[in-house]
C-alpha positions in Angstrom: 66.2 6.4 27.0 63.0 6.7 29.1 62.7 4.5 32.2 59.3 3.0 33.0 58.4 1.4 36.3 55.3 -0.9 36.5 54.0 -2.5 39.7 51.5 -5.5 40.2 51.3 -9.3 40.6 53.0 -11.7 38.1 51.0 -15.0 38.0 51.5 -18.5 37.0 49.0 -19.1 34.0 47.8 -22.7 33.6 45.7 -23.2 30.5 44.5 -26.4 28.6 46.1 -26.9 25.2 44.4 -24.9 22.3 40.7 -24.5 22.8 40.3 -27.7 25.1 38.0 -27.2 28.2 39.5 -27.7 31.7 40.7 -31.1 32.1 39.4 -32.3 28.5 42.8 -34.0 28.7 45.5 -34.3 31.4 47.8 -31.4 30.1 48.1 -27.7 30.8 50.4 -25.2 29.4 52.3 -23.3 32.2 53.4 -19.6 31.4 53.5 -16.4 33.3 51.6 -13.1 33.0 49.9 -10.2 34.8 48.5 -6.8 33.8 51.6 -4.7 34.7 54.1 -7.4 33.8 52.6 -7.6 30.4 53.1 -3.9 30.0 56.6 -4.1 31.1 57.4 -6.7 28.4 55.8 -4.8 25.8 58.0 -1.7 26.6 61.1 -3.7 26.8 60.4 -5.3 23.4 60.1 -1.6 22.2 63.6 -1.0 23.4 62.7 0.9 26.6 64.2 0.8 29.9 61.4 -1.2 31.7 61.5 -1.9 35.3 59.0 -4.4 36.9 58.2 -4.3 40.6 56.4 -7.1 42.6 57.0 -9.6 45.4 57.7 -13.2 44.6 58.8 -16.3 46.7 62.5 -17.3 46.5 61.8 -20.8 45.5 62.1 -22.3 42.0 58.6 -21.2 40.7 59.2 -17.8 41.9 62.6 -17.6 40.2 61.0 -19.0 36.9 58.5 -16.1 37.0 61.4 -13.7 37.3 63.4 -15.4 34.5 60.4 -15.1 32.2 60.7 -11.4 32.3 64.5 -11.3 32.2 64.2 -13.2 28.9 62.6 -10.1 27.3 65.1 -7.8 28.9 62.9 -6.5 31.6 64.7 -5.1 34.7 63.9 -7.3 37.6 66.4 -5.9 40.2 63.6 -4.0 42.1 61.5 -7.2 42.7 61.3 -8.0 46.4 61.8 -11.9 47.3 59.8 -13.5 50.0 56.6 -15.1 50.8 55.3 -18.5 50.0 53.1 -18.5 47.0 53.0 -17.4 43.4 49.4 -16.5 42.4 47.9 -18.7 39.8 45.0 -18.2 37.3 43.5 -20.8 35.2 42.3 -19.8 31.7 40.0 -21.6 29.4 40.1 -20.1 25.9 36.7 -19.5 24.4 35.7 -20.0 20.8 32.7 -19.0 18.6 29.8 -18.5 21.0 31.6 -20.1 24.1 33.3 -17.3 26.2 36.6 -17.6 27.9 36.7 -18.4 31.5 39.2 -17.3 34.1 39.6 -18.8 37.6 41.9 -17.0 40.2 43.8 -19.0 42.8 45.8 -15.9 44.2 44.8 -15.8 47.9 47.8 -15.5 50.3 50.2 -15.0 47.2 53.5 -13.2 48.1 52.3 -9.8 46.6 48.9 -10.0 48.2 50.5 -10.5 51.7 53.2 -7.8 51.0 53.7 -5.0 53.4 54.5 -1.2 52.5 58.0 -1.6 54.0 58.8 -4.3 51.4 59.3 -1.6 48.8 61.7 1.3 48.9 60.0 3.6 46.3 62.6 6.3 46.8 65.1 3.9 45.4 62.8 2.4 42.9 61.9 5.6 41.3 65.5 6.8 41.0 65.9 8.1 37.4 62.4 6.9 36.4 60.2 8.9 34.0 57.0 7.1 34.2 55.1 4.8 36.5 52.2 2.4 35.6 49.9 0.3 37.8 46.3 -1.0 37.1 43.1 -1.5 39.3 43.8 -4.9 39.7 46.7 -4.5 42.1 44.7 -2.5 44.8 42.0 -5.0 44.4 44.2 -7.6 46.3 43.7 -6.0 49.6 43.7 -2.8 51.7 47.5 -3.3 52.2 48.0 -3.1 48.4 45.8 0.0 48.1 48.2 1.6 50.7 51.4 0.4 48.9 49.8 1.8 45.6 49.1 5.1 47.4 52.7 5.4 48.7 54.2 4.6 45.1 52.0 7.3 43.6 52.9 9.9 46.3 56.7 9.2 45.9 56.3 9.3 42.1 54.7 12.7 42.2 57.5 13.9 44.5 60.0 12.9 41.8 58.2 14.4 39.0 57.3 10.9 37.6 54.2 10.7 35.1 51.6 8.3 36.3 49.3 6.1 34.3 46.6 3.6 35.6 44.4 1.3 33.7 41.3 1.0 35.6 40.9 -2.8 34.9 37.8 -3.6 37.2 37.8 -7.2 38.1 34.4 -8.2 39.7 36.0 -11.4 41.2 38.4 -9.5 43.2 36.4 -6.7 44.9 33.1 -4.9 44.8 32.2 -2.0 42.8 31.8 0.1 46.0 35.3 -1.2 47.2 36.8 -0.3 43.7 35.2 3.1 43.7 36.4 4.1 47.2 40.1 3.1 46.4 40.3 4.2 42.9 38.8 7.6 43.7 41.6 8.1 46.1 44.3 6.8 43.8 43.3 8.4 40.6 43.9 11.9 42.1 47.6 11.2 41.5 47.2 9.7 37.9 48.1 11.8 34.7 47.0 9.3 32.1 43.8 7.1 32.6 43.2 4.0 30.6 39.7 2.5 30.5 37.4 0.3 28.4 33.6 0.5 27.6 32.8 -1.2 31.0 35.5 -0.1 33.6 34.3 3.6 33.7 30.8 2.3 34.4 31.7 -0.2 36.9 34.3 1.9 39.0 32.9 5.3 38.7 29.3 4.9 37.3 30.2 6.8 34.3 28.5 5.3 31.1 28.5 5.8 27.4 25.1 6.6 26.1 23.6 4.9 23.0 26.1 2.1 23.1 25.5 -1.7 22.7 28.8 -3.5 22.9 27.1 -6.8 22.3 25.0 -5.8 19.3 27.8 -4.0 17.5 26.7 -0.4 18.1 29.3 2.2 19.4 28.4 5.7 19.9 31.5 7.9 19.5 29.7 10.8 21.1 29.1 8.7 24.1 32.7 7.8 24.6 33.7 11.6 24.2 31.4 12.2 27.1 33.0 9.4 29.1 36.5 10.8 28.5 35.6 14.2 29.3 33.8 13.3 32.5 36.9 11.1 33.7 39.2 14.0 32.8 37.0 16.6 34.6 36.6 14.5 37.6 40.2 13.8 38.3 42.0 16.3 36.2 43.7 13.6 34.0 45.9 15.0 31.3 44.9 12.3 28.9 42.2 9.6 28.8 42.4 6.5 26.5 39.5 4.3 26.1 39.5 1.0 24.2 36.6 0.1 22.1 35.8 -3.5 21.6 32.8 -5.0 19.9 32.3 -8.6 20.8 30.9 -10.4 17.9 31.8 -13.7 19.4 34.6 -15.1 21.4 36.6 -15.7 18.2 35.8 -12.4 16.4 36.0 -8.9 17.7 36.1 -5.4 16.3 38.8 -3.4 18.0 39.6 0.4 18.1 40.4 3.1 20.6 40.1 6.7 21.3 42.5 9.2 23.2 41.3 12.5 24.7 44.1 15.1 25.4 42.1 17.8 26.9 41.4 19.3 23.4 41.1 16.5 20.8 39.2 13.4 20.6 41.3 11.1 18.5 39.7 7.8 17.2 41.8 5.2 15.6 41.1 3.1 12.6 39.0 -0.1 13.5 40.5 -3.6 13.2 38.3 -6.8 12.7 40.3 -9.6 14.8 40.0 -13.2 14.6 41.3 -14.0 17.9 44.1 -16.5 18.9 44.4 -15.3 22.6 42.8 -12.0 23.9 44.3 -12.2 27.4 46.8 -9.4 27.7 45.1 -7.3 24.8 44.2 -4.4 27.0 47.9 -4.6 28.6 49.5 -4.4 25.0 47.4 -1.3 24.5 48.8 0.4 27.4 52.2 -0.6 26.7 51.9 0.8 23.1 50.2 4.0 24.3 53.0 4.6 27.0 55.7 4.0 24.3 54.1 6.4 21.9 53.6 9.3 24.4 57.2 9.0 25.8 58.5 9.1 22.1 56.6 12.2 21.4 54.0 10.9 19.0 50.9 13.1 18.3 47.6 12.1 20.1 46.5 10.6 16.7 49.5 8.6 16.1 49.8 7.6 19.7 46.3 5.8 19.6 47.0 4.4 16.1 50.0 2.8 17.7 48.4 1.5 20.9 45.4 0.0 19.0 47.8 -1.7 16.4 50.1 -3.0 19.2 47.0 -4.5 20.9 45.5 -5.8 17.5 48.7 -7.9 17.0 48.5 -9.2 20.5 45.2 -10.8 19.8 47.1 -13.1 17.3 49.6 -14.2 20.0 49.5 -17.1 22.5 50.1 -16.2 26.1 50.0 -13.0 28.2 53.0 -11.4 26.8 52.9 -9.3 23.6 55.9 -10.5 21.4 56.1 -7.8 18.8 58.6 -5.1 17.6 58.2 -1.4 16.9 58.5 -2.0 13.3 55.6 -4.6 13.2 53.4 -2.2 15.0 54.2 0.9 12.9 53.6 -1.3 9.7 50.1 -2.3 10.9 49.4 1.2 12.2 50.6 2.6 8.7 47.9 0.6 7.1 49.4 -2.7 6.0 47.0 -5.3 7.6 47.2 -7.8 4.8 49.0 -10.3 6.9 50.9 -11.5 3.8 54.0 -13.7 4.2 57.2 -11.6 4.8 60.1 -12.9 2.5 
């Protein structure tokens, strides 16, 4: 069984019930989530040996965060304990023409104040086959850029494949800061995951003839983006998610995988969204699973997109689906009929 290590920040998610606005009533749902943790949960659900690395306080909230991962079978033994805070994000889910809102309260969290010596990457990567991180983690500070760099160097030394989801977050750093850090880190990456905006925001690479708000996606433009990314960093593969936002409630969803020779586009799904947070992470988890299990490029992108399409129907950050459910949808059964 393949062993996959992911590294990032696990946060407390506070969200009003349903589609209420912030403090429309006096209740909020408390769950946990975060880019790389969401990937880890997906992989554990698919039966993989999934290891999550972060730093969390020793107090009860930190332990609850750890327990949220253990419930899915994620290996949490490499999590460093210490610091004072669990990062928080507040989520107000959008509907119809009202977009979702995400407010971060993660300054001085345990992982943001982590030091390189907090992580023994030689031990962490023992027996590992794959390492995954996102552009969110180095955005937390120069110390995290250095920690990610050390992790990538050690992974390369041990022959571990590395994937990175660019995941640009303008609330965490500037485009110039992102470009400097990610240009450095991407030299170690084998599989790059991006979307219609990240490649432009981080590296200035843009799909021509595309209007994501007007429903016009130019496949040739995305082929160009993928090839430019691959040529710039010598990526083995580039995966791009293709989202057309019709409204906050309805999106069209597809993806493309470039393997150095072939440009493979998935089928497209029309999504009526329950919760889109974690959608990209579920795509990443699906892609990693598919590639590690020897699926062809076409089958890999179909699996990743189907996994993510299902996530959009599930409350919370974590994607609670099985391989069988994903393969059923990827195989063409999108009827949503009751299973009896």
